[in-house]
C-alpha positions in Angstrom: 24.1 -2.4 36.0 23.8 -4.6 32.9 25.9 -7.7 32.6 28.7 -7.8 30.1 26.7 -10.3 27.9 25.1 -8.5 24.9 22.5 -11.2 24.2 18.8 -10.2 24.5 18.0 -13.9 25.2 19.1 -13.4 28.8 16.5 -10.7 29.4 13.3 -11.7 31.2 10.0 -10.5 29.8 8.2 -8.7 32.5 5.3 -7.0 30.6 2.7 -9.2 29.1 0.2 -8.7 26.3 -2.5 -7.1 28.6 0.0 -4.9 30.3 1.1 -3.4 27.0 -2.5 -3.2 25.7 -3.5 -1.3 28.8 -0.6 1.1 28.4 -1.5 1.6 24.7 -5.2 2.3 25.3 -4.2 4.6 28.1 -2.0 6.6 25.8 -4.6 6.8 23.1 -7.3 7.9 25.5 -5.1 10.3 27.5 -3.1 11.9 24.7 -5.6 11.8 21.9 -9.2 12.0 22.9 -9.1 13.8 26.2 -6.7 16.6 25.2 -8.7 17.4 22.0 -12.1 17.0 23.5 -12.4 20.7 24.5 -11.3 21.9 21.0 -13.7 19.4 19.4 -16.6 20.6 21.5 -15.8 24.2 20.6 -15.8 23.4 16.9 -18.7 21.0 16.6 -20.9 21.5 19.6 -22.9 18.4 20.5 -21.9 16.3 17.6 -18.5 15.2 19.1 -19.6 11.6 19.8 -20.8 11.4 16.2 -17.6 12.8 14.9 -15.5 10.4 17.0 -17.6 7.4 15.9 -17.2 8.4 12.2 -13.4 8.8 12.7 -13.2 5.4 14.4 -15.1 3.8 11.4 -12.9 5.5 8.9 -9.7 4.4 10.7 -11.0 0.8 10.9 -11.9 0.8 7.2 -8.5 2.2 6.3 -6.5 -0.5 8.1 -8.8 -3.5 7.6 -7.3 -4.6 4.2 -3.8 -4.3 5.6 -4.9 -6.3 8.6 -6.2 -9.2 6.4 -3.3 -9.2 4.1 -0.6 -9.0 6.7 -2.4 -11.6 8.8 -2.2 -14.1 6.0 1.0 -13.3 4.2 4.3 -12.1 5.7 5.5 -9.3 3.4 8.8 -7.6 3.7 8.4 -4.0 2.6 4.9 -3.6 4.1 2.6 -1.4 2.1 4.9 -1.0 -0.9 4.8 -4.8 -1.4 1.0 -4.7 -1.3 1.0 -1.9 -3.9 3.3 -4.0 -6.1 1.0 -7.0 -5.7 -1.9 -4.9 -6.7 0.0 -3.6 -9.8 0.6 -7.3 -10.8 -3.2 -8.0 -10.5 -4.0 -4.9 -12.6 -1.5 -5.9 -15.3 -2.8 -9.5 -15.2 -6.4 -8.3 -15.7 -5.3 -6.4 -18.8 -3.0 -9.0 -20.4 -4.0 -12.5 -19.3 -5.2 -14.5 -22.4 -5.8 -11.3 -24.4 -4.0 -10.1 -27.5 -1.2 -7.6 -26.9 -2.2 -4.3 -28.6 -0.7 -0.9 -28.2 -4.0 0.5 -26.7 -4.2 -2.3 -24.2 -0.6 -1.5 -23.1 -1.4 2.2 -22.8 -4.5 1.4 -20.7 -2.7 -1.0 -18.4 0.1 1.4 -17.8 -2.3 4.3 -17.2 -4.3 2.2 -14.7 -1.1 1.1 -12.8 0.3 4.7 -12.9 -2.8 6.3 -11.5 -3.9 3.7 -8.9 -0.5 2.4 -7.7 2.1 5.0 -8.5 0.2 8.2 -8.0 -2.4 7.4 -5.4 -1.2 4.4 -3.3 2.5 5.0 -3.3 2.0 8.7 -2.6 -0.2 7.6 0.4 2.6 5.3 1.5 5.2 8.1 1.3 2.9 10.4 3.2 2.5 8.0 6.0 6.2 7.0 6.0 7.6 10.5 6.1 4.7 12.4 7.7 4.4 14.8 4.8 1.1 16.1 3.5 -0.4 13.9 0.8 -1.4 16.9 -1.4 2.2 18.3 -1.2 3.6 15.0 -2.5 1.0 14.5 -5.2 1.7 17.1 -7.9 5.3 16.1 -8.7 4.3 12.4 -8.8 1.4 13.2 -11.2 3.8 15.1 -13.5 6.4 12.3 -13.4 3.9 9.6 -14.1 2.3 11.6 -17.0 5.7 12.0 -18.6 6.8 8.4 -18.1 3.4 6.8 -19.0 3.8 6.9 -22.8 7.5 6.2 -22.6 7.1 3.1 -20.4 4.2 1.9 -22.5 6.1 2.1 -25.8 9.2 0.5 -24.4 7.1 -2.4 -23.0 5.1 -2.8 -26.2 8.1 -3.0 -28.5 10.1 -5.2 -26.2 7.2 -7.6 -25.9 6.8 -7.6 -29.7 10.5 -8.4 -30.2 10.3 -11.2 -27.6 7.2 -12.6 -29.3 8.9 -12.5 -32.7 11.9 -14.4 -31.2 9.5 -17.1 -30.0 9.8 -16.4 -26.3 6.1 -16.3 -25.6 5.5 -19.5 -27.6 7.9 -21.2 -25.2 6.0 -19.9 -22.2 2.6 -20.8 -23.8 3.8 -24.4 -24.4 4.2 -24.8 -20.7 0.6 -23.6 -20.2 -0.7 -26.1 -22.8 1.1 -29.0 -21.1 -0.7 -28.3 -17.8 -4.1 -28.3 -19.4 
């Protein structure tokens, strides 16, 4: 029977790293590979080891970027935060030290809409909710195609108004002081 104290600090850790790692590997081998091996042999014949090797490589390649990023930076929000960081990099590559034109704004918003909003955020939703990627994709494509010119025009005209008000000169003065 548990004591009346509700603190988890009083609990003693019984399972260590290797105990949990062994249980995890056992679950993966037992539940995943062994139960599907018969079906895989029936479908592919003798190429099951090749198929399992390719699947392992694809899985490693899929999670390697997340492993590096989450190993160096603690991000709240997980994959969505990484997608937002990528959007910032894309916007920066379009706008940094370049004149602001309407076509540049359209191109930047299109790149972010396609890469971040349509592809990567849909992948995040698919993983998070367990829904098929292709089921989530069409409405997200339609939404981003509708919002792309609207967002681009709003950003362009607000940026031009702020530039006319001298806001960007104030920001550029700070950059010139640092150089």
